N, CA, C, O and the ligand as a Tripos MOL2 file, in Angstrom:
@<TRIPOS>MOLECULE
protein
  265   263    67     0     0
PROTEIN
NO_CHARGES

@<TRIPOS>ATOM
      1 N         -71.3050   -3.7280   -9.2390 N.3       1 MET1
      2 CA        -71.7890   -2.3420   -9.2860 C.3       1 MET1
      3 C         -70.6230   -1.3570   -9.2590 C.2       1 MET1
      4 O         -69.5930   -1.5840   -8.6240 O.2       1 MET1
      5 N         -70.8210   -0.3040   -9.9460 N.am      2 ALA2
      6 CA        -69.7620    0.7060   -9.9780 C.3       2 ALA2
      7 C         -69.7460    1.4970   -8.6760 C.2       2 ALA2
      8 O         -70.7880    1.7890   -8.0880 O.2       2 ALA2
      9 N         -68.5660    1.8250   -8.2570 N.am      3 ALA3
     10 CA        -68.4210    2.6040   -7.0320 C.3       3 ALA3
     11 C         -68.9230    4.0230   -7.2560 C.2       3 ALA3
     12 O         -68.6240    4.6410   -8.2780 O.2       3 ALA3
     13 N         -69.6800    4.5330   -6.3040 N.am      4 PRO4
     14 CA        -70.1920    5.9030   -6.4500 C.3       4 PRO4
     15 C         -69.0600    6.9150   -6.4060 C.2       4 PRO4
     16 O         -68.0920    6.7730   -5.6590 O.2       4 PRO4
     17 N         -69.2130    7.9110   -7.2090 N.am      5 GLN5
     18 CA        -68.1590    8.9210   -7.2510 C.3       5 GLN5
     19 C         -68.2340    9.7990   -6.0090 C.2       5 GLN5
     20 O         -69.2860   10.3220   -5.6410 O.2       5 GLN5
     21 N         -67.0980    9.9320   -5.3980 N.am      6 LYS6
     22 CA        -67.0640   10.7640   -4.2180 C.3       6 LYS6
     23 C         -66.8030   12.2170   -4.6020 C.2       6 LYS6
     24 O         -65.8920   12.5080   -5.3770 O.2       6 LYS6
     25 N         -67.5920   13.1060   -4.0660 N.am      7 PRO7
     26 CA        -67.3510   14.5170   -4.3390 C.3       7 PRO7
     27 C         -66.0480   14.9670   -3.7090 C.2       7 PRO7
     28 O         -65.7400   14.6270   -2.5670 O.2       7 PRO7
     29 N         -65.3030   15.7220   -4.4590 N.am      8 ALA8
     30 CA        -63.9810   16.1350   -3.9720 C.3       8 ALA8
     31 C         -64.0760   17.4240   -3.1800 C.2       8 ALA8
     32 O         -63.3520   18.3870   -3.4320 O.2       8 ALA8
     33 N         -64.9670   17.4210   -2.2370 N.am      9 LYS9
     34 CA        -65.1220   18.6270   -1.4290 C.3       9 LYS9
     35 C         -63.9740   18.7630   -0.4370 C.2       9 LYS9
     36 O         -63.2790   19.7760   -0.3630 O.2       9 LYS9
     37 N         -63.8180   17.6940    0.3120 N.am     10 LYS10
     38 CA        -62.7260   17.7260    1.2780 C.3      10 LYS10
     39 C         -61.4270   17.3470    0.5920 C.2      10 LYS10
     40 O         -61.2900   16.2590    0.0330 O.2      10 LYS10
     41 N         -60.5120   18.2380    0.6480 N.am     11 SER11
     42 CA        -59.2060   17.9070    0.1100 C.3      11 SER11
     43 C         -58.3250   17.4810    1.2730 C.2      11 SER11
     44 O         -57.8680   18.2920    2.0780 O.2      11 SER11
     45 N         -58.1160   16.2230    1.3230 N.am     12 ARG12
     46 CA        -57.2940   15.6940    2.4060 C.3      12 ARG12
     47 C         -55.8680   16.2190    2.2750 C.2      12 ARG12
     48 O         -55.2520   16.1590    1.2110 O.2      12 ARG12
     49 N         -55.3870   16.7140    3.3530 N.am     13 SER13
     50 CA        -54.0300   17.2170    3.3190 C.3      13 SER13
     51 C         -53.0620   16.0760    3.0650 C.2      13 SER13
     52 O         -53.0880   15.0470    3.7390 O.2      13 SER13
     53 N         -52.2510   16.2770    2.1240 N.am     14 ASN14
     54 CA        -51.3140   15.2420    1.7620 C.3      14 ASN14
     55 C         -50.0500   15.3460    2.6030 C.2      14 ASN14
     56 O         -49.2510   16.2720    2.4640 O.2      14 ASN14
     57 N         -49.9050   14.3850    3.4590 N.am     15 LYS15
     58 CA        -48.7510   14.4300    4.3540 C.3      15 LYS15
     59 C         -47.6880   13.4300    3.9460 C.2      15 LYS15
     60 O         -46.7590   13.1260    4.6930 O.2      15 LYS15
     61 N         -47.8540   12.9460    2.7740 N.am     16 VAL16
     62 CA        -46.9270   11.9040    2.3330 C.3      16 VAL16
     63 C         -45.5050   12.4310    2.2730 C.2      16 VAL16
     64 O         -44.5450   11.7090    2.5430 O.2      16 VAL16
     65 N         -45.3890   13.6810    1.9190 N.am     17 TYR17
     66 CA        -44.0420   14.2250    1.7770 C.3      17 TYR17
     67 C         -43.2870   14.2050    3.0850 C.2      17 TYR17
     68 O         -42.0560   14.2130    3.1100 O.2      17 TYR17
     69 N         -44.0370   14.1790    4.1750 N.am     18 LYS18
     70 CA        -43.3850   14.1380    5.4760 C.3      18 LYS18
     71 C         -42.8830   12.7440    5.8130 C.2      18 LYS18
     72 O         -42.1000   12.5430    6.7410 O.2      18 LYS18
     73 N         -43.3500   11.8150    5.0460 N.am     19 ALA19
     74 CA        -42.9910   10.4450    5.3530 C.3      19 ALA19
     75 C         -41.6000   10.1010    4.8390 C.2      19 ALA19
     76 O         -41.0350    9.0590    5.1710 O.2      19 ALA19
     77 N         -41.0710   10.9880    4.0320 N.am     20 TYR20
     78 CA        -39.7530   10.7190    3.4930 C.3      20 TYR20
     79 C         -38.7340   11.6980    4.0570 C.2      20 TYR20
     80 O         -39.0440   12.8500    4.3600 O.2      20 TYR20
     81 N         -37.5700   11.2270    4.1790 N.am     21 LYS21
     82 CA        -36.5040   12.0890    4.6410 C.3      21 LYS21
     83 C         -35.2240   11.6810    3.9430 C.2      21 LYS21
     84 O         -34.8660   10.5050    3.8690 O.2      21 LYS21
     85 N         -34.5640   12.6800    3.4450 N.am     22 VAL22
     86 CA        -33.3140   12.3800    2.7550 C.3      22 VAL22
     87 C         -32.1440   12.6570    3.6870 C.2      22 VAL22
     88 O         -31.9370   13.7780    4.1520 O.2      22 VAL22
     89 N         -31.4140   11.6340    3.9320 N.am     23 GLU23
     90 CA        -30.2620   11.7750    4.8140 C.3      23 GLU23
     91 C         -29.0240   11.2940    4.0980 C.2      23 GLU23
     92 O         -28.8930   10.1220    3.7460 O.2      23 GLU23
     93 N         -28.1250   12.2270    3.8930 N.am     24 GLY24
     94 CA        -26.8700   11.8420    3.2420 C.3      24 GLY24
     95 C         -27.0950   11.2400    1.8690 C.2      24 GLY24
     96 O         -26.3830   10.3300    1.4430 O.2      24 GLY24
     97 N         -28.1050   11.7690    1.1810 N.am     25 GLY25
     98 CA        -28.3770   11.2930   -0.1760 C.3      25 GLY25
     99 C         -29.1490    9.9860   -0.1910 C.2      25 GLY25
    100 O         -29.4230    9.4300   -1.2540 O.2      25 GLY25
    101 N         -29.4960    9.5030    0.9820 N.am     26 VAL26
    102 CA        -30.2570    8.2550    1.0460 C.3      26 VAL26
    103 C         -31.6890    8.5630    1.4550 C.2      26 VAL26
    104 O         -31.9360    9.2390    2.4540 O.2      26 VAL26
    105 N         -32.6040    8.0690    0.6830 N.am     27 LEU27
    106 CA        -34.0110    8.3060    0.9960 C.3      27 LEU27
    107 C         -34.4660    7.3680    2.1020 C.2      27 LEU27
    108 O         -34.3870    6.1450    1.9870 O.2      27 LEU27
    109 N         -34.9310    7.9670    3.1510 N.am     28 LYS28
    110 CA        -35.3750    7.1480    4.2700 C.3      28 LYS28
    111 C         -36.8780    7.2600    4.4300 C.2      28 LYS28
    112 O         -37.4670    8.3280    4.2650 O.2      28 LYS28
    113 N         -37.4630    6.1590    4.7460 N.am     29 ARG29
    114 CA        -38.8940    6.1790    5.0230 C.3      29 ARG29
    115 C         -39.0820    6.3060    6.5180 C.2      29 ARG29
    116 O         -38.6310    5.4620    7.2930 O.2      29 ARG29
    117 N         -39.7500    7.3680    6.9080 N.am     30 LEU30
    118 CA        -39.9380    7.5890    8.3310 C.3      30 LEU30
    119 C         -41.1250    6.8000    8.8580 C.2      30 LEU30
    120 O         -41.2110    6.4550   10.0370 O.2      30 LEU30
    121 N         -42.0160    6.5370    7.9490 N.am     31 ARG31
    122 CA        -43.2310    5.8620    8.3990 C.3      31 ARG31
    123 C         -43.2820    4.4390    7.8880 C.2      31 ARG31
    124 O         -42.5930    4.0470    6.9470 O.2      31 ARG31
    125 N         -44.1250    3.7000    8.5510 N.am     32 LYS32
    126 CA        -44.3370    2.3390    8.0950 C.3      32 LYS32
    127 C         -45.2230    2.3500    6.8590 C.2      32 LYS32
    128 O         -46.0760    3.2190    6.6770 O.2      32 LYS32
    129 N         -44.9970    1.3860    6.0470 N.am     33 THR33
    130 CA        -45.8260    1.2640    4.8610 C.3      33 THR33
    131 C         -46.7400    0.0570    5.0100 C.2      33 THR33
    132 O         -46.4660   -0.8730    5.7680 O.2      33 THR33
    133 N         -47.8100    0.1040    4.2750 N.am     34 CYS34
    134 CA        -48.7920   -0.9580    4.3850 C.3      34 CYS34
    135 C         -48.2890   -2.2290    3.7000 C.2      34 CYS34
    136 O         -47.8990   -2.1950    2.5330 O.2      34 CYS34
    137 N         -48.2980   -3.3280    4.4120 N.am     35 PRO35
    138 CA        -47.8510   -4.5900    3.8290 C.3      35 PRO35
    139 C         -48.8220   -5.1330    2.7970 C.2      35 PRO35
    140 O         -48.4750   -5.9710    1.9650 O.2      35 PRO35
    141 N         -50.0250   -4.6430    2.8720 N.am     36 LYS36
    142 CA        -51.0320   -5.1200    1.9220 C.3      36 LYS36
    143 C         -51.0390   -4.2980    0.6450 C.2      36 LYS36
    144 O         -51.1230   -4.8250   -0.4640 O.2      36 LYS36
    145 N         -50.9470   -2.9840    0.8390 N.am     37 CYS37
    146 CA        -51.0610   -2.0890   -0.3130 C.3      37 CYS37
    147 C         -49.7200   -1.8780   -1.0010 C.2      37 CYS37
    148 O         -49.6700   -1.4850   -2.1670 O.2      37 CYS37
    149 N         -48.6520   -2.1340   -0.2940 N.am     38 GLY38
    150 CA        -47.3580   -1.9550   -0.9070 C.3      38 GLY38
    151 C         -46.6250   -0.7550   -0.3430 C.2      38 GLY38
    152 O         -47.0900   -0.0910    0.5830 O.2      38 GLY38
    153 N         -45.4870   -0.5010   -0.9170 N.am     39 ALA39
    154 CA        -44.5780    0.4900   -0.3500 C.3      39 ALA39
    155 C         -45.0750    1.9210   -0.5390 C.2      39 ALA39
    156 O         -44.5820    2.8390    0.1160 O.2      39 ALA39
    157 N         -46.0290    2.1110   -1.4140 N.am     40 GLY40
    158 CA        -46.4610    3.4800   -1.7030 C.3      40 GLY40
    159 C         -47.5060    3.9940   -0.7340 C.2      40 GLY40
    160 O         -47.8180    5.1840   -0.7210 O.2      40 GLY40
    161 N         -48.0450    3.1010    0.0740 N.am     41 VAL41
    162 CA        -49.1050    3.4940    0.9920 C.3      41 VAL41
    163 C         -48.5750    3.4930    2.4140 C.2      41 VAL41
    164 O         -48.0900    2.4810    2.9190 O.2      41 VAL41
    165 N         -48.6800    4.6400    3.0370 N.am     42 PHE42
    166 CA        -48.1640    4.7440    4.3900 C.3      42 PHE42
    167 C         -49.2670    4.5230    5.4100 C.2      42 PHE42
    168 O         -50.4450    4.7690    5.1490 O.2      42 PHE42
    169 N         -48.8600    4.0590    6.5580 N.am     43 LEU43
    170 CA        -49.8110    3.8290    7.6320 C.3      43 LEU43
    171 C         -49.9360    5.1050    8.4640 C.2      43 LEU43
    172 O         -48.9480    5.7740    8.7660 O.2      43 LEU43
    173 N         -51.1480    5.4110    8.8150 N.am     44 ALA44
    174 CA        -51.3820    6.5600    9.6630 C.3      44 ALA44
    175 C         -51.0360    6.1920   11.0970 C.2      44 ALA44
    176 O         -51.3820    5.1160   11.5850 O.2      44 ALA44
    177 N         -50.3650    7.0860   11.7370 N.am     45 GLU45
    178 CA        -49.9230    6.7720   13.0940 C.3      45 GLU45
    179 C         -50.9350    7.2560   14.1200 C.2      45 GLU45
    180 O         -51.3730    8.4060   14.1090 O.2      45 GLU45
    181 N         -51.2820    6.3470   14.9940 N.am     46 HIS46
    182 CA        -52.1320    6.6980   16.1160 C.3      46 HIS46
    183 C         -51.3710    6.4250   17.3990 C.2      46 HIS46
    184 O         -50.1990    6.0500   17.3890 O.2      46 HIS46
    185 N         -52.0620    6.6200   18.4790 N.am     47 LYS47
    186 CA        -51.4070    6.4640   19.7740 C.3      47 LYS47
    187 C         -50.7520    5.1010   19.9340 C.2      47 LYS47
    188 O         -49.5700    4.9880   20.2560 O.2      47 LYS47
    189 N         -51.5390    4.0910   19.7040 N.am     48 ASN48
    190 CA        -51.0220    2.7510   19.9670 C.3      48 ASN48
    191 C         -51.1430    1.8350   18.7660 C.2      48 ASN48
    192 O         -51.0320    0.6140   18.8710 O.2      48 ASN48
    193 N         -51.3740    2.4580   17.6260 N.am     49 ARG49
    194 CA        -51.5140    1.6070   16.4460 C.3      49 ARG49
    195 C         -51.2570    2.4120   15.1880 C.2      49 ARG49
    196 O         -51.2620    3.6430   15.2020 O.2      49 ARG49
    197 N         -51.0400    1.7150   14.1380 N.am     50 THR50
    198 CA        -50.9440    2.3610   12.8420 C.3      50 THR50
    199 C         -51.9890    1.7420   11.9350 C.2      50 THR50
    200 O         -52.2030    0.5300   11.9430 O.2      50 THR50
    201 N         -52.6240    2.5780   11.1660 N.am     51 THR51
    202 CA        -53.6620    2.0590   10.2970 C.3      51 THR51
    203 C         -53.4410    2.5140    8.8610 C.2      51 THR51
    204 O         -52.8730    3.5730    8.5940 O.2      51 THR51
    205 N         -53.9060    1.6840    7.9650 N.am     52 CYS52
    206 CA        -53.8380    2.0280    6.5600 C.3      52 CYS52
    207 C         -55.1830    2.6310    6.1400 C.2      52 CYS52
    208 O         -56.2360    2.0240    6.3350 O.2      52 CYS52
    209 N         -55.1300    3.8140    5.5700 N.am     53 GLY53
    210 CA        -56.3530    4.4720    5.1430 C.3      53 GLY53
    211 C         -56.9250    3.8450    3.8910 C.2      53 GLY53
    212 O         -58.0650    4.1090    3.5110 O.2      53 GLY53
    213 N         -56.1420    3.0310    3.2710 N.am     54 ASN54
    214 CA        -56.5560    2.4470    2.0100 C.3      54 ASN54
    215 C         -57.3270    1.1420    2.2210 C.2      54 ASN54
    216 O         -58.4180    0.9580    1.6800 O.2      54 ASN54
    217 N         -56.7500    0.2500    3.0070 N.am     55 CYS55
    218 CA        -57.3830   -1.0590    3.1850 C.3      55 CYS55
    219 C         -57.7640   -1.3110    4.6420 C.2      55 CYS55
    220 O         -58.2480   -2.3840    5.0000 O.2      55 CYS55
    221 N         -57.5290   -0.2870    5.4750 N.am     56 HIS56
    222 CA        -57.8750   -0.3740    6.8920 C.3      56 HIS56
    223 C         -57.0900   -1.4430    7.6280 C.2      56 HIS56
    224 O         -57.5300   -1.9840    8.6430 O.2      56 HIS56
    225 N         -55.9630   -1.7190    7.1100 N.am     57 TYR57
    226 CA        -55.0630   -2.6150    7.8190 C.3      57 TYR57
    227 C         -54.6160   -1.9270    9.0980 C.2      57 TYR57
    228 O         -54.2430   -0.7540    9.0800 O.2      57 TYR57
    229 N         -54.6540   -2.6450   10.1950 N.am     58 THR58
    230 CA        -54.2740   -2.0570   11.4820 C.3      58 THR58
    231 C         -53.1400   -2.8460   12.1050 C.2      58 THR58
    232 O         -53.1600   -4.0760   12.1570 O.2      58 THR58
    233 N         -52.1850   -2.1300   12.5600 N.am     59 GLU59
    234 CA        -51.0530   -2.7690   13.2150 C.3      59 GLU59
    235 C         -50.8560   -2.1100   14.5720 C.2      59 GLU59
    236 O         -50.6820   -0.8950   14.6700 O.2      59 GLU59
    237 N         -50.8870   -2.9100   15.5880 N.am     60 PHE60
    238 CA        -50.7450   -2.3470   16.9240 C.3      60 PHE60
    239 C         -49.2680   -2.2100   17.2820 C.2      60 PHE60
    240 O         -48.4410   -3.0810   17.0140 O.2      60 PHE60
    241 N         -48.9950   -1.1000   17.8860 N.am     61 ILE61
    242 CA        -47.6130   -0.8230   18.2670 C.3      61 ILE61
    243 C         -47.3490   -1.3780   19.6560 C.2      61 ILE61
    244 O         -48.0270   -1.0450   20.6290 O.2      61 ILE61
    245 N         -46.3680   -2.2120   19.7090 N.am     62 LYS62
    246 CA        -46.0030   -2.7550   21.0120 C.3      62 LYS62
    247 C         -45.0160   -1.7910   21.6580 C.2      62 LYS62
    248 O         -43.8750   -1.6300   21.2240 O.2      62 LYS62
    249 N         -45.4950   -1.1830   22.6740 N.am     63 ARG63
    250 CA        -44.6240   -0.2360   23.3490 C.3      63 ARG63
    251 C         -44.4850   -0.6240   24.8220 C.2      63 ARG63
    252 O         -45.4540   -0.6520   25.5810 O.2      63 ARG63
    253 N         -43.2940   -0.9070   25.1730 N.am     64 GLU64
    254 CA        -43.0640   -1.3020   26.5550 C.3      64 GLU64
    255 C         -43.0580   -0.0850   27.4600 C.2      64 GLU64
    256 O         -42.5040    0.9680   27.1440 O.2      64 GLU64
    257 N         -43.6880   -0.2770   28.5760 N.am     65 LYS65
    258 CA        -43.7100    0.8420   29.5450 C.3      65 LYS65
    259 C         -42.3440    0.9970   30.1800 C.2      65 LYS65
    260 O         -41.6660    0.0300   30.5270 O.2      65 LYS65
    261 N         -41.9810    2.2310   30.3140 N.am     66 GLN66
    262 CA        -40.6620    2.5100   30.8950 C.3      66 GLN66
    263 C         -40.7420    2.7540   32.3930 C.2      66 GLN66
    264 O         -39.7210    3.0030   33.0340 O.2      66 GLN66
    265 ZN        -53.3190   -0.8970    3.0260 Zn       67 ZN67
@<TRIPOS>BOND
     1     1     2 1
     2     2     3 1
     3     3     4 2
     4     3     5 am
     5     5     6 1
     6     6     7 1
     7     7     8 2
     8     7     9 am
     9     9    10 1
    10    10    11 1
    11    11    12 2
    12    11    13 am
    13    13    14 1
    14    14    15 1
    15    15    16 2
    16    15    17 am
    17    17    18 1
    18    18    19 1
    19    19    20 2
    20    19    21 am
    21    21    22 1
    22    22    23 1
    23    23    24 2
    24    23    25 am
    25    25    26 1
    26    26    27 1
    27    27    28 2
    28    27    29 am
    29    29    30 1
    30    30    31 1
    31    31    32 2
    32    31    33 am
    33    33    34 1
    34    34    35 1
    35    35    36 2
    36    35    37 am
    37    37    38 1
    38    38    39 1
    39    39    40 2
    40    39    41 am
    41    41    42 1
    42    42    43 1
    43    43    44 2
    44    43    45 am
    45    45    46 1
    46    46    47 1
    47    47    48 2
    48    47    49 am
    49    49    50 1
    50    50    51 1
    51    51    52 2
    52    51    53 am
    53    53    54 1
    54    54    55 1
    55    55    56 2
    56    55    57 am
    57    57    58 1
    58    58    59 1
    59    59    60 2
    60    59    61 am
    61    61    62 1
    62    62    63 1
    63    63    64 2
    64    63    65 am
    65    65    66 1
    66    66    67 1
    67    67    68 2
    68    67    69 am
    69    69    70 1
    70    70    71 1
    71    71    72 2
    72    71    73 am
    73    73    74 1
    74    74    75 1
    75    75    76 2
    76    75    77 am
    77    77    78 1
    78    78    79 1
    79    79    80 2
    80    79    81 am
    81    81    82 1
    82    82    83 1
    83    83    84 2
    84    83    85 am
    85    85    86 1
    86    86    87 1
    87    87    88 2
    88    87    89 am
    89    89    90 1
    90    90    91 1
    91    91    92 2
    92    91    93 am
    93    93    94 1
    94    94    95 1
    95    95    96 2
    96    95    97 am
    97    97    98 1
    98    98    99 1
    99    99   100 2
   100    99   101 am
   101   101   102 1
   102   102   103 1
   103   103   104 2
   104   103   105 am
   105   105   106 1
   106   106   107 1
   107   107   108 2
   108   107   109 am
   109   109   110 1
   110   110   111 1
   111   111   112 2
   112   111   113 am
   113   113   114 1
   114   114   115 1
   115   115   116 2
   116   115   117 am
   117   117   118 1
   118   118   119 1
   119   119   120 2
   120   119   121 am
   121   121   122 1
   122   122   123 1
   123   123   124 2
   124   123   125 am
   125   125   126 1
   126   126   127 1
   127   127   128 2
   128   127   129 am
   129   129   130 1
   130   130   131 1
   131   131   132 2
   132   131   133 am
   133   133   134 1
   134   134   135 1
   135   135   136 2
   136   135   137 am
   137   137   138 1
   138   138   139 1
   139   139   140 2
   140   139   141 am
   141   141   142 1
   142   142   143 1
   143   143   144 2
   144   143   145 am
   145   145   146 1
   146   146   147 1
   147   147   148 2
   148   147   149 am
   149   149   150 1
   150   150   151 1
   151   151   152 2
   152   151   153 am
   153   153   154 1
   154   154   155 1
   155   155   156 2
   156   155   157 am
   157   157   158 1
   158   158   159 1
   159   159   160 2
   160   159   161 am
   161   161   162 1
   162   162   163 1
   163   163   164 2
   164   163   165 am
   165   165   166 1
   166   166   167 1
   167   167   168 2
   168   167   169 am
   169   169   170 1
   170   170   171 1
   171   171   172 2
   172   171   173 am
   173   173   174 1
   174   174   175 1
   175   175   176 2
   176   175   177 am
   177   177   178 1
   178   178   179 1
   179   179   180 2
   180   179   181 am
   181   181   182 1
   182   182   183 1
   183   183   184 2
   184   183   185 am
   185   185   186 1
   186   186   187 1
   187   187   188 2
   188   187   189 am
   189   189   190 1
   190   190   191 1
   191   191   192 2
   192   191   193 am
   193   193   194 1
   194   194   195 1
   195   195   196 2
   196   195   197 am
   197   197   198 1
   198   198   199 1
   199   199   200 2
   200   199   201 am
   201   201   202 1
   202   202   203 1
   203   203   204 2
   204   203   205 am
   205   205   206 1
   206   206   207 1
   207   207   208 2
   208   207   209 am
   209   209   210 1
   210   210   211 1
   211   211   212 2
   212   211   213 am
   213   213   214 1
   214   214   215 1
   215   215   216 2
   216   215   217 am
   217   217   218 1
   218   218   219 1
   219   219   220 2
   220   219   221 am
   221   221   222 1
   222   222   223 1
   223   223   224 2
   224   223   225 am
   225   225   226 1
   226   226   227 1
   227   227   228 2
   228   227   229 am
   229   229   230 1
   230   230   231 1
   231   231   232 2
   232   231   233 am
   233   233   234 1
   234   234   235 1
   235   235   236 2
   236   235   237 am
   237   237   238 1
   238   238   239 1
   239   239   240 2
   240   239   241 am
   241   241   242 1
   242   242   243 1
   243   243   244 2
   244   243   245 am
   245   245   246 1
   246   246   247 1
   247   247   248 2
   248   247   249 am
   249   249   250 1
   250   250   251 1
   251   251   252 2
   252   251   253 am
   253   253   254 1
   254   254   255 1
   255   255   256 2
   256   255   257 am
   257   257   258 1
   258   258   259 1
   259   259   260 2
   260   259   261 am
   261   261   262 1
   262   262   263 1
   263   263   264 2
@<TRIPOS>SUBSTRUCTURE
     1 MET1         2 RESIDUE 1 A MET
     2 ALA2         6 RESIDUE 1 A ALA
     3 ALA3        10 RESIDUE 1 A ALA
     4 PRO4        14 RESIDUE 1 A PRO
     5 GLN5        18 RESIDUE 1 A GLN
     6 LYS6        22 RESIDUE 1 A LYS
     7 PRO7        26 RESIDUE 1 A PRO
     8 ALA8        30 RESIDUE 1 A ALA
     9 LYS9        34 RESIDUE 1 A LYS
    10 LYS10       38 RESIDUE 1 A LYS
    11 SER11       42 RESIDUE 1 A SER
    12 ARG12       46 RESIDUE 1 A ARG
    13 SER13       50 RESIDUE 1 A SER
    14 ASN14       54 RESIDUE 1 A ASN
    15 LYS15       58 RESIDUE 1 A LYS
    16 VAL16       62 RESIDUE 1 A VAL
    17 TYR17       66 RESIDUE 1 A TYR
    18 LYS18       70 RESIDUE 1 A LYS
    19 ALA19       74 RESIDUE 1 A ALA
    20 TYR20       78 RESIDUE 1 A TYR
    21 LYS21       82 RESIDUE 1 A LYS
    22 VAL22       86 RESIDUE 1 A VAL
    23 GLU23       90 RESIDUE 1 A GLU
    24 GLY24       94 RESIDUE 1 A GLY
    25 GLY25       98 RESIDUE 1 A GLY
    26 VAL26      102 RESIDUE 1 A VAL
    27 LEU27      106 RESIDUE 1 A LEU
    28 LYS28      110 RESIDUE 1 A LYS
    29 ARG29      114 RESIDUE 1 A ARG
    30 LEU30      118 RESIDUE 1 A LEU
    31 ARG31      122 RESIDUE 1 A ARG
    32 LYS32      126 RESIDUE 1 A LYS
    33 THR33      130 RESIDUE 1 A THR
    34 CYS34      134 RESIDUE 1 A CYS
    35 PRO35      138 RESIDUE 1 A PRO
    36 LYS36      142 RESIDUE 1 A LYS
    37 CYS37      146 RESIDUE 1 A CYS
    38 GLY38      150 RESIDUE 1 A GLY
    39 ALA39      154 RESIDUE 1 A ALA
    40 GLY40      158 RESIDUE 1 A GLY
    41 VAL41      162 RESIDUE 1 A VAL
    42 PHE42      166 RESIDUE 1 A PHE
    43 LEU43      170 RESIDUE 1 A LEU
    44 ALA44      174 RESIDUE 1 A ALA
    45 GLU45      178 RESIDUE 1 A GLU
    46 HIS46      182 RESIDUE 1 A HIS
    47 LYS47      186 RESIDUE 1 A LYS
    48 ASN48      190 RESIDUE 1 A ASN
    49 ARG49      194 RESIDUE 1 A ARG
    50 THR50      198 RESIDUE 1 A THR
    51 THR51      202 RESIDUE 1 A THR
    52 CYS52      206 RESIDUE 1 A CYS
    53 GLY53      210 RESIDUE 1 A GLY
    54 ASN54      214 RESIDUE 1 A ASN
    55 CYS55      218 RESIDUE 1 A CYS
    56 HIS56      222 RESIDUE 1 A HIS
    57 TYR57      226 RESIDUE 1 A TYR
    58 THR58      230 RESIDUE 1 A THR
    59 GLU59      234 RESIDUE 1 A GLU
    60 PHE60      238 RESIDUE 1 A PHE
    61 ILE61      242 RESIDUE 1 A ILE
    62 LYS62      246 RESIDUE 1 A LYS
    63 ARG63      250 RESIDUE 1 A ARG
    64 GLU64      254 RESIDUE 1 A GLU
    65 LYS65      258 RESIDUE 1 A LYS
    66 GLN66      262 RESIDUE 1 A GLN
    67 ZN67       265 GROUP 0 **** ****
């Protein structure tokens, strides 16, 4: 079955540009990218995890208590 067309009412703010940073002429990726979707898809950062909005891949952040 064909996927239903989603109305483009909500325009999701594109924050992808924030995921890149150029330092000394070198492009750095500030965010993690989805291992499933590839380098073009960034993971959304949450408190204790990062998730992919595309495939819902979730990666938990191991953060040691200080
Ligand atoms: Zn993904």
